[in-house]
DOPAZA-466772 format. One record per atom (N, C-alpha, C, CB): x, y, z; residue number from 1. Coordinates in steps of 0.2 Angstrom, whole numbers, plus 2048, in hexadecimal, padded with zeros to 3 digits. Glycine has a CB too. Layout:
<nodes>
((X Y Z) NUM)
...
</nodes>
This chain:
<nodes>
((225 D11 61A) 1)
((227 D0D 620) 1)
((229 D06 61D) 1)
((220 D0D 624) 1)
((22F D04 61F) 2)
((231 CFE 61D) 2)
((22F CF9 622) 2)
((239 CFE 61C) 2)
((22D CF3 620) 3)
((22B CED 625) 3)
((230 CE7 624) 3)
((224 CEB 624) 3)
((231 CE4 62A) 4)
((235 CDE 62A) 4)
((230 CD9 62E) 4)
((23C CDF 62E) 4)
((232 CD3 62E) 5)
((22E CCD 631) 5)
((227 CCD 62F) 5)
((22E CCE 639) 5)
((226 CCE 628) 6)
((220 CCE 625) 6)
((21E CC6 624) 6)
((220 CD1 61E) 6)
((218 CC5 623) 7)
((215 CBE 622) 7)
((217 CBC 61B) 7)
((20E CBD 624) 7)
((215 CB6 61A) 8)
((216 CB3 613) 8)
((211 CB7 60F) 8)
((214 CAC 613) 8)
((213 CB7 608) 9)
((20F CBB 603) 9)
((208 CB9 603) 9)
((212 CBA 5FC) 9)
((203 CBD 604) 10)
((1FC CBC 604) 10)
((1F9 CBC 5FD) 10)
((1F8 CC1 608) 10)
((1F5 CB7 5FC) 11)
((1F1 CB8 5F5) 11)
((1EA CBB 5F6) 11)
((1F1 CB0 5F2) 11)
((1E7 CBD 5F1) 12)
((1E0 CBF 5F1) 12)
((1DC CBA 5F4) 12)
((1DE CC1 5EA) 12)
((1DD CB4 5F2) 13)
((1D9 CAE 5F5) 13)
((1D9 CAE 5FC) 13)
((1DB CA8 5F1) 13)
((1DF CAE 5FF) 14)
((1E0 CAD 606) 14)
((1DD CB3 60A) 14)
((1E8 CAD 608) 14)
((1DE CB9 607) 15)
((1DA CBF 60A) 15)
((1D3 CBE 60A) 15)
((1DD CC5 607) 15)
((1D0 CBC 605) 16)
((1C9 CBA 604) 16)
((1C7 CB5 609) 16)
((1C7 CB8 5FD) 16)
((1CB CB0 60A) 17)
((1C9 CAB 60F) 17)
((1C9 CAE 616) 17)
((1CE CA5 60F) 17)
((1CE CB2 618) 18)
((1CE CB6 61E) 18)
((1C7 CBA 61F) 18)
((1D4 CBB 61E) 18)
((1C5 CBE 61A) 19)
((1BF CC2 61A) 19)
((1B9 CBD 61B) 19)
((1BE CC6 614) 19)
((1B9 CB8 618) 20)
((1B3 CB3 619) 20)
((1B3 CB0 620) 20)
((1B4 CAD 613) 20)
((1B9 CAE 622) 21)
((1BA CAB 629) 21)
((1B6 CB0 62E) 21)
((1C1 CAA 62B) 21)
((1B7 CB6 62E) 22)
((1B5 CBB 633) 22)
((1AF CBF 630) 22)
((1BA CC0 634) 22)
((1AC CBD 62A) 23)
((1A6 CC0 627) 23)
((1A7 CC8 627) 23)
((1A0 CBF 62C) 23)
((1AD CCA 624) 24)
((1AF CD1 624) 24)
((1B1 CD3 61D) 24)
((1B4 CD3 629) 24)
((1B1 CD9 61B) 25)
((1B3 CDC 615) 25)
((1B9 CE1 617) 25)
((1AD CDF 611) 25)
((1BF CDF 615) 26)
((1C4 CE4 617) 26)
((1C5 CEA 612) 26)
((1CB CE0 617) 26)
((1C6 CF0 615) 27)
((1C7 CF6 610) 27)
((1CD CF4 60B) 27)
((1C9 CFC 614) 27)
((1CC CF7 605) 28)
((1D0 CF6 600) 28)
((1D8 CF8 602) 28)
((1CE CFA 5FA) 28)
((1D9 CFE 605) 29)
((1DF D00 607) 29)
((1E3 CFB 60B) 29)
((1DF D07 60A) 29)
((1DF CF8 610) 30)
((1E2 CF3 615) 30)
((1E4 CED 611) 30)
((1DE CF2 61B) 30)
((1DF CEB 60C) 31)
((1E0 CE5 608) 31)
((1E7 CE6 604) 31)
((1DA CE3 604) 31)
((1E8 CEB 601) 32)
((1EE CED 5FD) 32)
((1F4 CEC 601) 32)
((1ED CF4 5FA) 32)
((1F4 CEF 607) 33)
((1F9 CEF 60C) 33)
((1FB CE7 60E) 33)
((1F8 CF3 613) 33)
((1F6 CE3 60F) 34)
((1F7 CDD 611) 34)
((1F9 CD8 60B) 34)
((1F1 CDA 614) 34)
((1F7 CDA 605) 35)
((1F9 CD6 600) 35)
((201 CD8 5FE) 35)
((1F5 CD7 5F9) 35)
((203 CDE 5FF) 36)
((209 CE0 5FE) 36)
((20E CDD 604) 36)
((20A CE7 5FE) 36)
((20C CDE 60A) 37)
((210 CDD 610) 37)
((20F CD7 614) 37)
((211 CE3 614) 37)
((208 CD5 615) 38)
((206 CD1 61A) 38)
((209 CD2 621) 38)
((207 CC9 618) 38)
((207 CD8 623) 39)
((209 CDA 62A) 39)
((211 CDB 62A) 39)
((208 CD4 62F) 39)
((213 CDB 630) 40)
((21A CDC 631) 40)
((21C CE1 637) 40)
((21E CDE 62B) 40)
((222 CE2 638) 41)
((225 CE7 63D) 41)
((229 CEC 63A) 41)
((22A CE3 642) 41)
((226 CF3 63B) 42)
((22A CF8 638) 42)
((231 CF9 63A) 42)
((226 CFF 63A) 42)
((235 CFB 635) 43)
((23C CFC 637) 43)
((23D D03 63A) 43)
((241 CFB 630) 43)
((240 D04 640) 44)
((240 D0A 643) 44)
((23A D0B 647) 44)
((241 D10 63E) 44)
((239 D11 64A) 45)
((233 D12 64F) 45)
((22F D17 64B) 45)
((236 D16 655) 45)
((229 D14 64A) 46)
((223 D18 646) 46)
((21E D19 64B) 46)
((221 D13 640) 46)
((21D D20 64C) 47)
((217 D22 650) 47)
((211 D25 64C) 47)
((21A D28 654) 47)
((20C D26 650) 48)
((206 D29 64E) 48)
((202 D2C 654) 48)
((201 D23 64B) 48)
((1FF D31 652) 49)
((1FB D35 657) 49)
((1F4 D34 656) 49)
((1FD D3D 656) 49)
((1F0 D35 65C) 50)
((1E9 D35 65C) 50)
((1E6 D39 662) 50)
((1E7 D2E 65C) 50)
((1E0 D3A 662) 51)
((1DD D3D 668) 51)
((1DA D37 66C) 51)
((1D7 D42 666) 51)
((1DB D37 673) 52)
((1D8 D32 677) 52)
((1D1 D34 678) 52)
((1DC D31 67E) 52)
((1CD D2F 677) 53)
((1C6 D30 677) 53)
((1C3 D31 67F) 53)
((1C2 D2B 674) 53)
((1C7 D2E 683) 54)
((1C5 D2F 68A) 54)
((1C7 D35 68E) 54)
((1C7 D29 68E) 54)
((1CD D38 68B) 55)
((1CF D3E 68E) 55)
((1CF D44 68A) 55)
((1D6 D3D 691) 55)
((1CF D43 683) 56)
((1CF D48 67E) 56)
((1D6 D4B 67E) 56)
((1CA D4E 67F) 56)
((1DB D48 680) 57)
((1E2 D4A 680) 57)
((1E5 D47 679) 57)
((1E6 D48 686) 57)
((1EA D4B 676) 58)
((1ED D49 671) 58)
((1F3 D44 674) 58)
((1F0 D4F 66C) 58)
((1F4 D3F 671) 59)
((1F9 D3A 673) 59)
((1FC D36 66D) 59)
((1F6 D35 678) 59)
((201 D32 66E) 60)
((204 D2F 668) 60)
((206 D28 66B) 60)
((20A D32 666) 60)
((208 D23 666) 61)
((20A D1D 667) 61)
((20E D1B 662) 61)
((204 D18 669) 61)
((211 D14 662) 62)
((215 D12 65D) 62)
((212 D0B 65A) 62)
((21C D10 65F) 62)
((214 D0A 654) 63)
((212 D03 651) 63)
((217 CFE 653) 63)
((211 D04 649) 63)
((215 CF9 656) 64)
((21A CF4 658) 64)
((21A CEF 652) 64)
((218 CF0 65F) 64)
((214 CED 650) 65)
((214 CE8 64A) 65)
((20D CE8 647) 65)
((216 CE1 64C) 65)
((20C CE7 641) 66)
((206 CE5 63E) 66)
((205 CDE 63E) 66)
((206 CE8 636) 66)
((1FE CDC 63F) 67)
((1FD CD5 63F) 67)
((1FE CD1 638) 67)
((1F5 CD4 641) 67)
((1FF CCB 639) 68)
((201 CC7 633) 68)
((1FB CC2 632) 68)
((208 CC3 633) 68)
((1F9 CC0 62C) 69)
((1F4 CBB 62B) 69)
((1F9 CB5 629) 69)
((1EF CBD 625) 69)
((1F9 CB0 62E) 70)
((1FC CA9 62C) 70)
((1F7 CA4 629) 70)
((1FF CA7 633) 70)
((1FA CA0 625) 71)
((1F6 C9B 622) 71)
((1F4 C96 627) 71)
((1FA C98 61C) 71)
((1F8 C94 62C) 72)
((1F6 C8F 631) 72)
((1F6 C92 637) 72)
((1FC C89 630) 72)
((1F3 C8F 63C) 73)
((1F3 C91 643) 73)
((1FA C92 646) 73)
((1EE C8D 647) 73)
((1FB C97 649) 74)
((202 C99 64D) 74)
((201 C9B 654) 74)
((206 C9D 648) 74)
((206 C9C 657) 75)
((206 C9F 65E) 75)
((20A CA5 65D) 75)
((209 C9A 663) 75)
((20B CA8 658) 76)
((20F CAE 657) 76)
((20B CB4 65A) 76)
((211 CAF 64F) 76)
((20E CB9 65D) 77)
((20B CBE 660) 77)
((208 CC3 65A) 77)
((210 CC3 664) 77)
((20A CC3 654) 78)
((208 CC7 64F) 78)
((202 CC3 64B) 78)
((20D CCA 64B) 78)
((200 CBE 64D) 79)
((1FB CBA 649) 79)
((1F4 CBE 649) 79)
((1FA CB3 64C) 79)
((1F2 CC1 644) 80)
((1EC CC5 643) 80)
((1E6 CC1 645) 80)
((1EC CC8 63C) 80)
((1E5 CBB 642) 81)
((1DF CB7 643) 81)
((1DF CB5 64A) 81)
((1E0 CB0 63F) 81)
((1E4 CB3 64E) 82)
((1E4 CB1 655) 82)
((1E2 CB7 659) 82)
((1EA CAD 657) 82)
((1E5 CBC 658) 83)
((1E4 CC2 65C) 83)
((1DC CC5 65B) 83)
((1E8 CC8 65A) 83)
((1DA CC4 655) 84)
((1D3 CC6 653) 84)
((1CE CC2 657) 84)
((1D2 CC6 64C) 84)
((1CF CBB 656) 85)
((1CB CB6 65A) 85)
((1CB CB7 661) 85)
((1CD CAF 658) 85)
((1D1 CB8 664) 86)
((1D1 CB9 66B) 86)
((1CE CC0 66E) 86)
((1D9 CBA 66D) 86)
((1CE CC5 66A) 87)
((1CB CCB 66C) 87)
((1C3 CCB 66B) 87)
((1CD CD1 668) 87)
((1C1 CC7 666) 88)
((1BA CC6 665) 88)
((1B7 CC1 66A) 88)
((1B8 CC3 65E) 88)
((1BA CBC 66C) 89)
((1B8 CB7 670) 89)
((1B8 CBA 678) 89)
((1BC CB1 670) 89)
((1BC CBE 679) 90)
((1BD CC1 680) 90)
((1B8 CC7 680) 90)
((1C4 CC3 682) 90)
((1B5 CC9 67B) 91)
((1B0 CCE 67A) 91)
((1B3 CD5 67C) 91)
((1AA CCD 67F) 91)
((1BA CD6 67A) 92)
((1BD CDC 67B) 92)
((1BC CE1 675) 92)
((1C4 CDB 67C) 92)
((1B9 CDF 670) 93)
((1B8 CE3 66A) 93)
((1B2 CE1 667) 93)
((1BE CE3 665) 93)
((1AE CE5 663) 94)
((1A8 CE3 65F) 94)
((1AB CE0 659) 94)
((1A3 CE9 65E) 94)
((1A6 CDC 656) 95)
((1A8 CD9 64F) 95)
((1A9 CDE 649) 95)
((1A3 CD4 64E) 95)
((1A8 CE4 64B) 96)
((1A9 CE9 645) 96)
((1B0 CEC 645) 96)
((1A4 CEF 646) 96)
((1B4 CEA 64A) 97)
((1BB CEC 64B) 97)
((1C0 CE6 64A) 97)
((1BD CF0 651) 97)
((1C5 CE7 647) 98)
((1CA CE2 646) 98)
((1D1 CE4 648) 98)
((1CA CDF 63E) 98)
((1D5 CE1 64C) 99)
((1DC CE3 64E) 99)
((1E0 CE2 647) 99)
((1DF CDF 653) 99)
((1E4 CE7 646) 100)
((1E9 CE7 641) 100)
((1F0 CE8 643) 100)
((1E7 CEC 63C) 100)
((1F1 CEB 649) 101)
((1F8 CEC 64B) 101)
((1F8 CED 653) 101)
((1FB CF2 648) 101)
((1FE CED 656) 102)
((1FF CEE 65D) 102)
((204 CF3 65E) 102)
((200 CE8 661) 102)
((204 CF7 664) 103)
((209 CFB 665) 103)
((20D CF7 66A) 103)
((206 D02 669) 103)
((213 CFA 66C) 104)
((218 CF6 671) 104)
((215 CF5 678) 104)
((21E CFA 671) 104)
((20F CF8 67A) 105)
((20D CF8 680) 105)
((207 CF3 681) 105)
((20B CFF 683) 105)
((205 CF0 67C) 106)
((200 CEB 67C) 106)
((1F9 CEE 67A) 106)
((1FF CE8 682) 106)
((1F9 CF4 677) 107)
((1F3 CF7 675) 107)
((1F2 CF5 66D) 107)
((1F3 CFF 676) 107)
((1EC CF5 66B) 108)
((1EA CF3 664) 108)
((1E9 CF9 660) 108)
((1E5 CEE 664) 108)
((1EA CF8 65A) 109)
((1E8 CFC 654) 109)
((1E3 CF9 650) 109)
((1EE CFF 650) 109)
((1DD CFB 64F) 110)
((1D7 CF8 64D) 110)
((1D4 CFB 646) 110)
((1D1 CF7 652) 110)
((1D1 CF7 642) 111)
((1CE CF9 63C) 111)
((1C7 CF8 63C) 111)
((1D2 CF6 636) 111)
((1C3 CFD 63A) 112)
((1BC CFC 63A) 112)
((1BA CF8 633) 112)
((1B8 D02 63A) 112)
((1B7 CF2 634) 113)
((1B5 CEE 62E) 113)
((1AE CEE 62D) 113)
((1B8 CE7 62F) 113)
((1AA CF2 630) 114)
((1A3 CF2 62F) 114)
((1A0 CF9 633) 114)
((19F CEC 632) 114)
((19A CFB 630) 115)
((197 D00 634) 115)
((198 D07 631) 115)
((199 D00 63B) 115)
((195 D0C 634) 116)
((196 D13 631) 116)
((19D D15 631) 116)
((192 D18 635) 116)
((1A2 D12 635) 117)
((1A9 D14 635) 117)
((1AD D10 632) 117)
((1AB D15 63D) 117)
((1AA D0C 62D) 118)
((1AE D07 629) 118)
((1B5 D0A 626) 118)
((1AA D04 623) 118)
((1BA D07 627) 119)
((1C1 D09 625) 119)
((1C5 D0D 62A) 119)
((1C0 D0D 61F) 119)
((1C2 D10 62F) 120)
((1C5 D14 634) 120)
((1CA D10 638) 120)
((1C0 D18 638) 120)
((1CF D13 63A) 121)
((1D4 D10 63F) 121)
((1D4 D13 646) 121)
((1DB D11 63C) 121)
((1D4 D0E 64B) 122)
((1D4 D10 652) 122)
((1D9 D0D 656) 122)
((1CD D0D 654) 122)
((1DA D11 65B) 123)
((1DF D0E 661) 123)
((1DB D0C 666) 123)
((1E4 D14 663) 123)
((1DC D06 669) 124)
((1D9 D03 66E) 124)
((1DD D02 674) 124)
((1D6 CFC 66C) 124)
((1DC D06 679) 125)
((1E0 D05 67F) 125)
((1DE CFF 683) 125)
((1E0 D0B 684) 125)
((1E3 CFA 684) 126)
((1E1 CF4 688) 126)
((1DF CF5 68F) 126)
((1E7 CEF 687) 126)
((1E1 CFB 692) 127)
((1DF CFC 699) 127)
((1D8 CFF 69A) 127)
((1E5 D00 69C) 127)
((1D5 D01 695) 128)
((1CF D05 695) 128)
((1C9 D01 692) 128)
((1D0 D0C 692) 128)
((1C4 D00 695) 129)
((1BE CFD 692) 129)
((1B8 D01 694) 129)
((1BE CF6 694) 129)
((1B3 D00 68F) 130)
((1AC D03 690) 130)
((1A9 CFF 696) 130)
((1A8 D03 689) 130)
((1A7 D03 69B) 131)
((1A3 D00 6A0) 131)
((19D CFC 69F) 131)
((1A2 D04 6A6) 131)
((19A CFE 699) 132)
((193 CFB 697) 132)
((194 CF5 693) 132)
((18F D00 693) 132)
((198 CF6 68D) 133)
((199 CF0 688) 133)
((19F CEC 68A) 133)
((19B CF3 682) 133)
((1A4 CEE 68E) 134)
((1AA CEB 68F) 134)
((1AF CEB 68A) 134)
((1A8 CE3 691) 134)
((1AE CEE 684) 135)
((1B2 CEF 67F) 135)
((1B8 CF4 681) 135)
((1AF CF1 678) 135)
((1BE CF3 67D) 136)
((1C3 CF8 67E) 136)
((1C1 CFE 67C) 136)
((1C9 CF5 67A) 136)
((1C3 D04 67F) 137)
((1C1 D0A 67D) 137)
((1C5 D0C 677) 137)
((1C2 D10 683) 137)
((1C2 D0E 672) 138)
((1C6 D10 66B) 138)
((1C6 D17 66A) 138)
((1C2 D0D 665) 138)
((1CC D19 668) 139)
((1CE D20 666) 139)
((1CF D20 65E) 139)
((1D3 D23 66A) 139)
((1CC D25 65B) 140)
((1CD D25 653) 140)
((1D4 D27 652) 140)
((1C8 D29 650) 140)
((1D8 D24 64D) 141)
((1DE D26 64B) 141)
((1DD D29 644) 141)
((1E3 D20 64B) 141)
((1DA D26 640) 142)
((1DA D29 639) 142)
((1D3 D26 635) 142)
((1E0 D26 635) 142)
((1D1 D2A 630) 143)
((1CB D29 62C) 143)
((1CC D22 628) 143)
((1CA D2E 628) 143)
((1D2 D20 626) 144)
((1D3 D1A 622) 144)
((1DA D17 624) 144)
((1D2 D1C 61B) 144)
((1DB D11 622) 145)
((1E2 D0E 623) 145)
((1E7 D12 61F) 145)
((1E2 D07 620) 145)
((1E6 D14 619) 146)
((1EB D18 615) 146)
((1EC D1E 619) 146)
((1E8 D1A 60E) 146)
((1E7 D22 61C) 147)
((1E9 D28 61F) 147)
((1ED D27 626) 147)
((1E2 D2C 621) 147)
((1EB D21 629) 148)
((1EF D1F 62F) 148)
((1F7 D1E 62D) 148)
((1EC D18 632) 148)
((1F8 D1A 628) 149)
((1FF D19 626) 149)
((202 D20 624) 149)
((1FF D14 61F) 149)
((1FF D24 620) 150)
((201 D2A 61E) 150)
((203 D2F 624) 150)
((1FD D2E 619) 150)
((1FF D2E 62A) 151)
((200 D32 62F) 151)
((206 D30 634) 151)
((1FA D33 633) 151)
((208 D2A 633) 152)
((20D D27 637) 152)
((214 D2B 635) 152)
((20E D1F 636) 152)
((218 D2C 63B) 153)
((21E D2F 63A) 153)
((224 D2B 63D) 153)
((21E D36 63D) 153)
((22A D2C 63A) 154)
((230 D28 63D) 154)
((233 D2D 643) 154)
((235 D27 638) 154)
((234 D29 648) 155)
((237 D2D 64E) 155)
((23E D2B 64E) 155)
((233 D2B 655) 155)
((242 D30 64E) 156)
((24A D2F 64D) 156)
((24D D31 654) 156)
((24D D32 647) 156)
</nodes>
């Protein structure tokens, strides 16, 4: 998958500062991806499949963009820090999940950064929330970030 509109080259130090800011430990495969690319928009249409946890139906979506870690505060739609802060402060996600990408319809792709499911990747439908917690309902996409990327396919 080729990416365009990637962020400025990230350093190990900048990535460590990001982890410290949010008190998280990013999985190695995602760190490697960010050090190489720092987010970006896939060239072409890249899809992925998953089972919707609320209906148990197989469905699919597309990657619109991967979040970028900017050094300074921005108003860019792909600003990973700003998106993460907004979702945490609005209590749409637990602090064990971090947004890493969006689909074209405003739904999020999330990475587990703590807990028993550490490293797993989830799809969060922005129109569905748990009636008890208020969190977005998550559907598992892959066991790891690497497996998520490997499962993506180009739609021609």
